[in-house]
C-alpha positions in Angstrom: -20.4 31.1 -2.5 -21.4 32.6 0.6 -19.8 31.2 3.7 -20.6 31.5 7.4 -18.1 33.2 9.5 -16.8 30.5 11.9 -16.3 32.0 15.8 -12.9 31.7 17.0 -12.9 29.3 20.2 -10.2 28.7 22.6 -8.1 26.0 21.8 -8.3 22.8 24.0 -5.2 20.4 24.7 -3.6 19.6 21.0 -4.4 16.2 19.6 -1.6 13.9 19.8 -0.1 13.5 15.8 3.1 12.3 14.4 4.6 15.4 12.3 4.0 16.2 8.6 6.8 14.3 6.7 7.5 12.7 3.4 7.3 9.0 4.0 9.8 6.6 2.2 9.7 2.9 2.1 12.9 1.1 3.7 12.5 -2.3 2.8 12.3 -3.9 -0.9 8.9 -4.5 -2.1 7.3 -7.9 -1.8 7.4 -10.1 -5.0 4.2 -12.2 -4.7 4.4 -14.0 -7.9 7.4 -14.7 -10.1 8.9 -12.7 -13.0 7.4 -15.1 -15.1 4.3 -15.0 -14.2 4.2 -11.3 -14.2 5.4 -11.8 -17.7 2.2 -13.9 -18.5 -0.2 -11.2 -17.3 1.8 -8.5 -19.4 1.6 -11.6 -22.5 -2.3 -11.9 -22.0 -2.9 -8.3 -21.8 -0.8 -7.4 -25.1 -3.2 -10.5 -26.6 -6.6 -8.3 -25.4 -5.1 -5.0 -26.9 -3.8 -7.0 -30.0 -6.9 -9.5 -30.7 -9.9 -7.6 -29.0 -9.0 -3.8 -28.4 -10.5 -1.0 -26.5 -13.2 1.7 -27.6 -12.1 5.5 -27.2 -15.3 7.3 -27.3 -14.3 10.8 -28.8 -13.1 11.5 -32.5 -9.9 13.5 -31.5 -8.9 10.6 -29.7 -9.1 8.2 -32.8 -7.4 11.1 -34.8 -4.4 11.2 -32.1 -4.1 7.2 -32.3 -4.3 7.1 -36.1 -1.7 9.6 -36.2 0.5 7.6 -33.9 0.1 4.4 -35.6 -2.3 2.3 -33.7 -4.8 0.2 -35.7 -8.2 2.4 -35.7 -11.2 0.5 -37.3 -12.7 2.6 -39.7 -16.4 3.8 -38.4 -15.7 2.6 -35.1 -14.2 3.7 -31.8 -12.5 0.3 -31.7 -8.7 0.8 -31.3 -6.3 -2.0 -31.2 -2.7 -1.9 -30.3 0.5 -3.8 -31.1 2.3 -4.8 -28.4 5.7 -3.1 -29.7 3.5 0.2 -30.1 2.3 0.0 -26.5 6.3 -0.7 -25.2 7.5 2.4 -27.1 4.7 4.7 -26.2 4.7 4.2 -22.5 9.1 4.6 -22.3 8.4 8.3 -22.7 6.3 8.4 -19.4 8.6 9.6 -16.4 9.3 7.2 -13.8 8.8 10.1 -10.8 8.2 13.5 -10.4 7.5 16.4 -7.8 3.8 17.0 -6.9 3.9 21.1 -6.1 2.0 22.3 -3.6 1.0 26.0 -3.0 2.8 25.6 0.1 6.6 24.4 -0.9 7.0 22.8 2.1 4.1 20.4 1.5 5.3 19.3 -1.8 5.7 15.8 -2.4 7.1 13.3 -4.8 5.0 10.7 -6.8 6.8 7.7 -7.7 10.3 5.7 -6.6 10.1 4.9 -2.7 7.7 7.5 -1.5 4.4 7.0 -0.5 1.4 9.9 -0.9 -1.4 9.7 1.2 -4.4 11.0 0.1 -8.5 11.7 2.1 -11.3 10.0 1.0 -12.6 10.9 -2.1 -15.9 10.9 -4.1 -18.3 9.9 -1.4 -22.4 10.6 -2.4 -23.1 10.8 1.7 -21.4 11.9 4.8 -21.9 10.5 8.2 -21.1 10.9 11.8 -22.5 9.9 15.2 -24.4 13.1 15.8 -25.9 13.5 12.3 -25.9 10.1 10.9 -25.9 9.6 7.3 -27.1 12.3 4.7 -26.6 13.5 1.2 -23.4 15.2 0.4 -23.5 18.9 1.4 -20.5 21.9 1.0 -20.7 22.3 5.0 -19.2 18.8 5.4 -17.4 19.0 2.3 -15.6 22.1 3.9 -15.1 20.5 7.1 -13.5 17.3 5.7 -11.1 19.9 3.7 -10.5 21.4 7.0 -9.4 17.7 8.5 -7.3 16.8 6.0 -5.3 19.8 6.4 -5.1 19.4 10.3 -4.2 15.9 10.3 -0.4 15.6 9.4 -0.3 12.2 8.3 -2.7 13.2 5.1 -0.2 14.9 2.3 -3.3 15.5 -0.3 -6.6 16.2 -1.1 -7.2 13.2 -3.5 -10.8 14.6 -4.4 -14.1 15.6 -3.4 -14.1 14.0 0.2 -17.8 14.4 -0.4 -19.9 15.3 -3.0 -21.5 18.7 -2.1 -24.7 17.8 -4.0 -26.4 21.1 -2.5 -24.0 23.2 -4.9 -24.8 23.2 -8.6 -23.3 20.9 -10.5 -22.4 23.6 -13.2 -20.3 25.4 -10.7 -19.6 22.8 -8.1 -16.4 22.6 -9.3 -15.4 26.2 -8.9 -16.2 26.2 -5.1 -14.6 23.0 -4.2 -11.7 23.6 -5.8 -11.5 27.0 -3.9 -12.0 25.6 -0.9 -8.8 23.2 -1.5 -6.9 26.1 -2.0 -8.0 28.5 0.9 -9.0 25.7 3.6 -5.6 23.8 2.7 -2.0 24.4 1.6 -1.5 20.7 0.4 -1.6 19.3 -3.2 -5.2 18.4 -4.5 -7.2 17.1 -7.1 -9.6 18.2 -9.8 -12.2 15.9 -11.8 -11.9 15.1 -15.5 -15.8 16.0 -16.2 -15.4 17.3 -19.5 -12.6 20.0 -20.8 -14.1 23.4 -19.3 -13.8 21.9 -15.9 -10.4 20.9 -16.5 -9.4 24.1 -17.9 -10.5 26.3 -14.9 -9.0 23.5 -12.7 -5.8 24.4 -14.4 -6.1 28.0 -14.3 -7.1 28.2 -10.8 -4.2 25.7 -9.9 -1.8 28.2 -11.4 -3.4 31.4 -9.8 -3.2 29.1 -6.3 0.6 28.8 -6.8 1.4 32.2 -8.0 3.4 31.4 -11.1 3.1 32.2 -14.8 1.7 29.3 -17.3 4.9 28.5 -19.0 6.4 27.5 -15.3 3.2 26.0 -14.4 3.5 23.7 -17.2 6.9 22.5 -16.2 5.6 22.0 -12.7 2.9 19.0 -11.8 0.6 20.8 -9.2 -2.7 19.3 -9.8 -3.7 15.7 -10.2 -6.7 14.0 -11.8 -7.9 10.6 -12.0 -8.9 8.9 -15.2 -11.1 6.2 -14.8 -11.4 3.5 -17.6 -15.2 2.4 -18.0 -14.4 -1.4 -17.6 -14.6 -3.5 -19.3 -12.1 -2.0 -22.2 -13.7 1.7 -22.9 -12.7 5.2 -22.1 -15.1 8.0 -22.2 -15.6 11.1 -23.8 -14.7 13.3 -20.4 -12.1 10.9 -19.2 -10.4 11.4 -22.4 -10.8 14.9 -22.5 -9.1 14.8 -19.2 -6.3 13.1 -20.4 -5.8 15.6 -23.2 -5.7 18.6 -21.7 -4.1 17.4 -18.3 -1.3 16.4 -20.6 -1.1 19.2 -22.1 -0.7 21.4 -18.8 1.9 18.8 -17.9 -0.4 17.9 -14.9 -0.5 14.5 -13.5 -3.3 11.9 -14.8 -3.8 8.7 -12.7 -5.0 6.3 -14.9 -7.3 3.5 -13.1 -9.4 0.8 -13.9 -12.3 -0.5 -12.2 -12.0 -4.4 -12.7 -14.1 -5.6 -10.2 -13.8 -9.9 -11.0 -16.8 -11.7 -11.8 -18.6 -8.5 -12.8 -16.3 -6.2 -15.1 -13.8 -8.5 -15.5 -13.0 -11.9 -15.4 -14.0 -14.0 -12.3 -10.3 -15.0 -12.0 -7.7 -12.7 -10.4 -5.1 -13.6 -13.3 -7.9 -12.6 -15.8 -9.0 -9.8 -13.8 -5.4 -8.1 -13.6 -4.9 -8.6 -17.3 -7.8 -6.7 -18.1 -6.8 -3.9 -15.6 -3.2 -4.1 -17.2 -4.8 -4.0 -20.8 -6.7 -0.8 -20.2 -4.4 0.5 -17.9 -1.3 0.5 -20.5 -3.9 1.3 -23.5 -4.8 4.7 -21.8 -1.1 5.4 -20.7 -0.1 5.0 -24.2 -2.9 7.4 -25.4 -1.6 9.8 -22.7 2.0 9.8 -24.4 0.7 9.9 -27.9 -1.3 12.9 -27.1 1.8 14.6 -24.7 4.6 12.7 -24.9 6.3 12.8 -21.4 3.1 13.7 -19.8 3.4 12.6 -15.9 1.1 9.5 -15.6 0.0 6.9 -13.0 -0.5 3.4 -13.0 -3.7 2.8 -11.0 -4.7 -0.5 -9.6 -8.3 -1.0 -8.4 -8.9 -4.5 -9.0 -11.0 -6.3 -6.4 -13.9 -8.8 -6.3 -17.4 -8.8 -5.8 -19.9 -10.9 -3.3 -21.2 -13.3 -5.6 -24.7 -14.1 -3.6 -25.5 -10.1 -3.9 -22.7 -8.8 -6.7 -22.0 -5.9 -4.3 -18.1 -4.8 -4.4 -16.1 -6.3 -1.7 -13.1 -4.7 -0.5 -10.4 -5.2 1.9 -10.3 -9.0 0.8 -7.7 -11.6 0.6 -8.3 -11.1 -3.2 -7.7 -7.1 -2.9 -4.7 -7.6 -0.9 -3.1 -10.1 -3.4 -4.1 -7.4 -6.3 -2.4 -4.4 -4.7 0.4 -6.4 -4.4 0.6 -7.9 -8.0 -0.1 -4.5 -9.2 2.9 -3.0 -7.8 4.5 -5.7 -9.7 3.1 -4.6 -12.7 3.6 -1.0 -12.2 7.4 -1.6 -11.8 7.7 -3.8 -14.8 6.8 -0.7 -16.5 8.7 1.6 -14.4 5.9 3.9 -13.3 4.4 5.1 -10.2 1.9 3.5 -8.9 -1.6 4.1 -7.2 -3.8 1.7 -4.7 -6.3 2.3 -2.4 -7.3 2.2 1.3 -10.9 0.7 0.9 -13.5 -1.2 2.9 -17.3 -2.8 2.6 -18.7 -2.1 6.1 -21.9 0.0 6.5 -20.6 1.8 9.7 -17.3 2.5 11.7 -16.8 -1.0 13.6 -14.5 -3.8 13.6 -15.1 -5.0 9.9 -14.2 -1.6 8.7 -11.0 -1.6 10.5 -9.9 -5.0 9.4 -10.7 -4.9 6.0 -8.7 -1.2 5.7 -5.8 -2.6 7.7 -6.0 -5.2 5.2 -6.1 -2.6 1.8 -3.0 -0.6 3.9 -1.1 -3.4 3.9 -1.5 -4.8 0.5 -0.8 -1.3 -0.6 2.6 -1.1 1.6 3.8 -4.6 0.6 3.0 -3.7 -3.0 4.9 0.0 -2.6 2.0 1.9 -3.5 3.1 5.6 -4.1 -0.3 7.1 -4.1 -2.8 5.9 -1.8 -6.0 7.0 -2.5 -9.1 7.3 -0.2 -6.3 6.8 2.9 -8.6 8.3 5.6 -12.7 8.4 5.9 -13.9 5.9 3.1 -17.2 3.5 4.4 -19.6 1.6 2.6 -17.5 0.5 -0.4 -17.2 4.2 -1.0 -20.7 5.4 -0.8 -20.2 7.2 2.2 -17.5 9.2 3.9 -17.3 8.7 7.7 -15.8 11.5 10.2 -15.1 8.8 12.8 -13.6 6.7 10.2 -11.5 9.1 9.4 -9.9 9.3 12.7 -9.9 5.9 13.0 -7.7 5.9 9.2 -5.6 8.4 10.4 -4.5 6.2 13.6 -3.8 3.3 11.5 -2.0 5.9 9.1 0.1 7.2 11.5 1.3 4.1 12.9 2.5 3.2 9.1 4.0 6.7 9.2 6.1 5.4 12.2 7.0 2.1 11.0 8.5 3.5 7.9 10.7 5.4 10.1 14.3 4.2 10.3 15.5 2.4 13.7 18.9 3.7 15.4 21.1 1.4 16.5 23.9 3.7 17.2 25.8 3.3 20.3 23.5 5.2 22.4 20.4 3.6 21.4 21.8 0.3 21.9 21.4 1.0 25.8 24.8 -0.9 27.1 25.2 2.3 30.0 21.2 1.5 30.7 22.5 -2.3 31.2 25.0 -1.4 33.4 23.2 0.9 35.6 20.6 -1.5 36.2 22.0 -4.8 36.4 20.2 -8.2 36.8 16.8 -7.9 38.6 16.4 -4.4 38.4 14.2 -2.4 36.2 14.1 0.6 33.6 11.6 2.7 34.7 14.3 5.1 36.6 17.1 4.6 34.5 18.9 7.9 33.0 18.8 6.0 29.6 14.7 6.2 29.9 14.6 9.6 31.8 15.9 11.1 28.6 14.1 9.2 26.2 10.6 8.2 27.9 8.8 11.3 26.2 9.4 10.2 22.4 10.8 6.7 22.7 7.6 4.8 21.7 4.6 5.8 19.4 1.8 7.9 21.1 -1.7 6.9 19.8 -4.1 9.6 18.8 -7.2 7.0 19.5 -6.0 4.0 20.9 -6.9 3.8 24.9 -4.2 1.8 26.4 -5.6 2.6 30.2 -6.6 -0.7 32.2 -10.5 -1.5 32.5 -11.2 -0.1 35.5 -9.8 3.5 34.6 -11.4 3.2 31.3 -15.1 1.9 33.0 -14.8 4.8 35.7 -14.4 7.9 32.7 -17.5 6.8 30.7 -16.3 4.0 28.7 -15.7 5.1 25.4 -15.6 2.8 22.3 -12.9 3.8 19.9 -15.6 5.2 17.7 -17.0 7.5 20.1 -13.5 8.9 21.0 -13.2 9.5 17.3 -16.1 11.7 17.0 -14.9 13.7 20.1 -11.3 14.1 18.2 -12.8 14.9 14.7 -14.7 17.9 16.8 -11.7 19.1 18.8 -9.9 18.7 15.4 -12.5 21.1 13.6 -12.3 23.7 16.9 -8.5 24.2 16.8 -8.4 24.3 13.0 -6.6 27.5 11.6 -6.5 28.1 8.2 -3.1 28.5 6.2 -2.2 31.6 5.2 -2.5 32.7 1.6 -1.5 35.5 -0.1 -3.9 38.4 -0.5 -3.1 39.3 -4.0 -3.7 35.7 -4.6 -6.7 35.5 -3.0 -8.0 38.4 -4.7 -7.4 37.3 -8.2 -8.6 33.5 -7.4 -11.7 35.6 -5.8 -12.1 37.2 -9.2 -11.5 34.1 -11.1 -14.4 32.2 -9.5 -17.1 35.1 -9.7 -16.3 35.8 -13.1 -16.9 31.7 -14.1 -19.8 31.9 -11.7 -21.4 34.9 -13.4 -20.8 33.4 -16.8 -22.9 30.0 -15.9 -20.0 27.4 -14.8 -20.2 24.6 -17.2 -23.2 23.6 -19.2 -24.9 20.7 -17.3 -28.3 19.0 -17.3 
């Protein structure tokens, strides 16, 4: 797909950022419910799978599960699972593994005590203060890619930030994945929308890393999200994604979308039991298909507004399920995916406080992958440029919070106390002068000046400042280097697949 040349601009003063770094938790996860209550959820999940079962809408999946010993009802798509079968199969899934980027310095780890933050994904619309809300398009898609590369605290692209509906669905995946590879050097995501799209994504990722297929199969380098069709169904495109990604040794994030009161029981306990049943059944299937395939336990249980039926996010209920989801994932020794979400229709206080609730629940629950980390708005219907900046500010604060605090002799500052003594101040102390530039977190978005200074310089709101910051980040953006031979092979593959028509679509 042709791109317009972007003129080189003179760089302005750089936006304040934390450095790119791998994030590790340094405190134990919150244990919100007891071990007995976790076992009660587990038992309820097993009873769901034993008594009700789950539908797998693909003959190959049914054959794989039947051969493995699951109870496949003849003439239907219903599969029931014995609890011992589930426990045995999920044991082959790895507890943690690396996620390789085309730039080895951007490789991260999935599982254990590591947190990996993704940009927003899958929104059908984009927005900013200048252009308002608009259907997803390729220009906005690529600009979100540039921002995900430019913001250090974003560690991977967790799906198309916005769906570029101006690119035909038959070839959309080819152009979007090529943009991930050329505009960023961080790990990325492919959608499981049928077998051929998976196969194209796998080959493009292998090309991007410049490795032979045998090595690529040993090194997880591509992620997909497998959403169950709650309640208790796994559809054809998702099943093909599980199969193809597993066979290639790549990552499937198994995530039921269980909204309490709509697609799951209205109680949190019931919704979590159903989430757990769906996740475990799909993970067991992944292990039946390819034992040892890297998978992630995904939680996405929230509630609905019972007045309108609209999904609600960043609620006390969502905070609970984010934390309990982490307890369930650790019960099975699996990595855990959660999300930064909100239901606000604009970048306002609601968007911030619901996202902060979501982020804090994820951190307390020790989520390993934060989906939709920066830019999500409208319950996922819109990717906002200003919201991305607001989220990045919050995530930078979390990044700083996760850094260890030093208590060595110099940090304890006794020399400064002796120098200043009673009644003095520390602004001019040698200890302060040596450290003042790096002593504290320096915000990118927050304005800490007094009211009079803020008013004299235009009284900008945080949303207005976010608009200015995102545009400066785009102005200063530089594409990461890409080996010329890899670029040539990638271009040739995409051109060939586009000429072939990509993937048949309606």
